[in-house]
Structure formats: C-alpha cells, structure tokens
N, C-alpha and C positions, 0 to 999 in steps of 0.2 A: 417667448415664454409668457409675458404679460398678457398677450392676446388669447392664449389658451386658458389661462386662469380666469379672465373676464368672461370667456364663452362658457366655461364650467359654471361660474357663478350665475350667469344668465339662465343656463339650462336648469340649475337647481332652484333658482328663484321662481321659475315658471311652474315648478312642481308643487305638489301638495306637501303639507308639513310632515305627513307620514313618509313620503318618498324621501324627503330630505333626511328624516331621522334614520330611515333604513340605510341610506347611503353612508352617513357619518358613523353609524354604529357598525356597519360592515367594514368600513375603513379602519375604525379603532380595533375591531376584532383581528383584522389581518395584521395590523402593526403589532398587536399583542401576541399573536401566534409567532410572528417572525422574530420578535425581540425578547420573548419571555425566556426564562431559564430552561424550562422543560421542552419547549418547542422551538428552540433557536435554530433558524435555518443555517446559520454559520456553523453551529456545532454539528448539524447533519452533514454539511459539506465536509467538515474536517473529519468526521467519522468515516465518511465515504472514501476520503483520500487515504486515511490510515488503513482501512480495509483493503483497498487496492495495493498499497505498499506491502501489507502483510501476505496477500496472494502472490505477489511477485517473489517474495522472500521464500514462501513455501515451494514455489516452482524451482527456485535455485537449490533449495535443500533437497528436493526430490531428484533433480539432476545429479547433484553430488552423490546422493545415495546410490543411484543407478551406476555411476561411474565407479564408486567404491565396491559395489557388488560385482561388477565386471572384473575389477582387479582381484578381489577375493577368489572368484571363480577361477581366474587365470593362475593365481598363485597356488590354489589347491590342486590343480590338475596337471601342472607342468613344473617338474622339479628344477629344470634349468631357469625358468623364469623366477622361481622362488629363490634360488641361489643368487642370481643377479640382483634381485630386490634386496636381499639381506646384505650383500656386499656393498651396494650403493648407499642403502639407507642407514644401515647400522655398523658399517665398516668391518664386516666379518671378513676373516681370512683363514685360509687353510694353514695348518701347522707348517712352518718353515717359510711362509710368504711374508714379504715386507709390504706394509701398507702405508701409503702416504696420503695424508688428508690435507686438502687445501681449502681454506676458507674463502667463500665467494664474497 
C-alpha cells in the first residue's frame, strides 16, 4: 500500500499545480457526493433494497389475490364446493347433524 501511495505522490508531484488542484477538488467532490445527506450512496443502496423487498411483497400479494379470485369463482359456480367450504370453515351443519370440532 505504501508503494502505491508514493507512486501517486510522485505522479502528482510531477504535474502542474492546476492538475493537482483538479485532482484534489474532484476527490473532495466525490467524497462529498458519497457521504452527504442528500446524495448518500448508502441511502441509495438501502432505498434500492427496500424497493426490491416491496416488489417481492407486491408479487406475493398478487399471487394471493389470484388464488382468492379462483376460490371465489369456484365457490360461486359450484354449490357442492360452497357447502364443503361452509362446513369446514364455519362449522355449518344441516338440521339434525352433530358437529364435532377439533382444535389443531
């Protein structure tokens, strides 16, 4: 690492004062952009991760909506399916039937 720093110093030493000023001002500008509150690269990365996470959540919700739409379509077209759903989900029974509910 020390060898790289000395070669950088030697390269800058051989340049004009304007070139050195441009180099250091560019370096300061890049550090400012990376670490400032408005242009923080870390915040940009965190926002990107949050955005990806939200897209995955949206996909899960869309899949759940498709599943529920299929279930609603099935329940609205088939009376036997509706009866089975009501018996299993809400413990419905016909008059005279005994219903036993087991907790899982």
